[in-house]
N, C-alpha and C positions, 0 to 999 in steps of 0.2 A: 371496749365493751365486749367484743367477740371473744377475747381471751377469758374474761370473767365468766361469760355465759358457758363457754366450752368447759371450763374447769368445774363449774357447778352442774354441768350436763342439763342446762335449762334452756329452753327455746324462748326467745323474747316474744312477747305478745304484741300483736298489732294495736295501734292506738284505737280507742273506742271513739266512734263518730259522735259528735255532739247530739244531744237529744233536742229535737224540734218541738218547741212548746207553743208555737204560734197557732192561733185558732183559725186562721184563714190564710190561704196561699197568697204570696206577694207577686205582683206583676211589675216588671221594670217599666219605667216611663216610656221607653221606646215601643212597648207593646200596647200602649194606650194613646194612639195618635189623636183621639178626640179631645184630649186635654192639651191645649196649646199654651196655657199659662196658669199661674196659681197666685192668689193673694191671700195673706193672713191678716185678719182684722181682729181687734180694734186697732192694731198697730199700722195697718195699711201698707204692709211691706210685701214686695214681690218676692216670690220664692220659686225655686226650680224643683219640680217633682222628681224624686229619686225612684220611689216605688209606691204602689198602692195595693190595697186589699179591700175586701168587703167591710172590714172593721176599722180601717184607718189608713194612714199613709206616712211616708217619710219624705220630708222636704229639706232642701238646702237653702239657707237664707243668711243674710248678713247681720241678723239681730239675735241676741241670746234671749230666749223666752223662758219664763219661769215655769217649772214643772208644776202641774196642777191648774194652771191658768186656762180659762175658757177662751177659745178662738172661733171665729167664723171662717170657714174655707170658701173662697169664691173661685170657681173654675172658669177659665176662659176656653172657648172652643164649643164643641157640640156635646160635651159630656153632660149627662144628667144624673143627679140633680145639679143645677148650676151653683148651688151653695149648700152648705150643711154646717151644723154646729159640731164642735169637737173640743177635746181637752188635751193639753200638752202632757205627754207621759214620759218624754225623754228629750234632753237637749245636750248636745256634746259638740265640742270643736271638731270640725271635719277637716279643715285645711286653712291655708292662708290665701287670700285673694291676691290678684295681680297688683293691687294698689296697697298691699300690706295689711289690710283689714282681715279679721277672722271670718270664716264661713262656718256656720253651724248646721248640723244635722238635727232636725226637729221631728220627733215622732209624735204623731197625734192619733188619738182614738176617737172615732166618730161617736157622738152621743146618740144613743138609741131613744126614739120617742117612747114616752111612758104610755102603757096601755090605759085605756079609759074604762 
């Protein structure tokens, strides 16, 4: 590539950083010690918090959830609110668990209460 660039007398351009389209900053689970556990209902599955923002969170769990489905998030610990309604916006395989099952990253968006 250096030879081709030199022959053309062209300087390579640095890669463009990705554009951040998130509406709220994410905080890693380690930065939110008030959340000691997470449960997703109606499935009643335990999940591990990956990160959280004012508008939603990313969790890791052993069940694939359908995008668009409604879930209730129940937080263990001193975090408030202790529960909130949300909708699954993303679900992708994250890794394989130690017992050979799949672990999924589930992105959920917190439902906003409707104004009255």
